[in-house]
C-alpha positions in Angstrom: -5.7 4.9 5.9 -5.8 8.5 7.1 -8.0 11.2 5.7 -6.7 14.5 4.5 -8.1 17.3 6.7 -8.3 20.5 4.7 -8.0 22.8 7.6 -4.7 21.3 8.8 -3.1 22.2 5.5 -1.3 25.5 4.8 -3.5 28.3 3.4 -1.9 28.1 -0.1 -2.6 24.4 -0.2 -6.2 24.9 0.8 -6.6 27.5 -1.9 -5.1 25.2 -4.5 -7.6 22.4 -3.5 -10.4 24.9 -3.8 -9.3 26.0 -7.3 -9.0 22.3 -8.4 -12.4 21.5 -6.9 -14.1 24.4 -8.8 -12.3 23.6 -12.1 -12.8 19.9 -12.1 -16.4 19.8 -13.5 -15.7 22.2 -16.5 -12.5 20.3 -17.3 -14.4 17.0 -17.2 -17.1 18.3 -19.4 -14.6 19.6 -21.9 -12.8 16.3 -21.9 -16.1 14.4 -22.4 -16.8 16.4 -25.6 -13.3 16.0 -26.8 -13.5 12.3 -26.2 -16.8 12.0 -28.1 -15.4 13.9 -31.1 -11.8 12.5 -31.2 -11.8 9.2 -29.2 -8.2 8.1 -28.5 -6.8 6.0 -25.8 -5.2 9.0 -24.1 -8.5 10.9 -24.2 -10.4 8.1 -22.5 -7.7 7.8 -19.9 -7.8 11.5 -19.2 -11.6 11.5 -19.0 -11.4 8.7 -16.4 -8.9 10.7 -14.3 -11.1 13.9 -14.6 -14.2 12.0 -13.5 -12.3 10.4 -10.7 -11.0 13.7 -9.4 -14.4 15.3 -9.6 -16.0 12.4 -7.7 -13.3 12.6 -5.1 -14.2 16.2 -4.4 -17.9 15.6 -4.7 -18.0 12.9 -2.1 -15.4 14.6 0.2 -12.7 12.0 -0.2 -10.2 14.8 -0.5 
């Protein structure tokens, strides 16, 4: 399994990764509140994806 090296990517792709990295925590927090208020299967699934994306950026998996 090969790692994704950010600096080998084109500048537009690096910028997109930076934007997703910065937005992942606020989106995850919003999805957590939404899941606590209106718990549906889709909300729980989306919350899992949001937390997974945030952890991937936090621990430098991406």
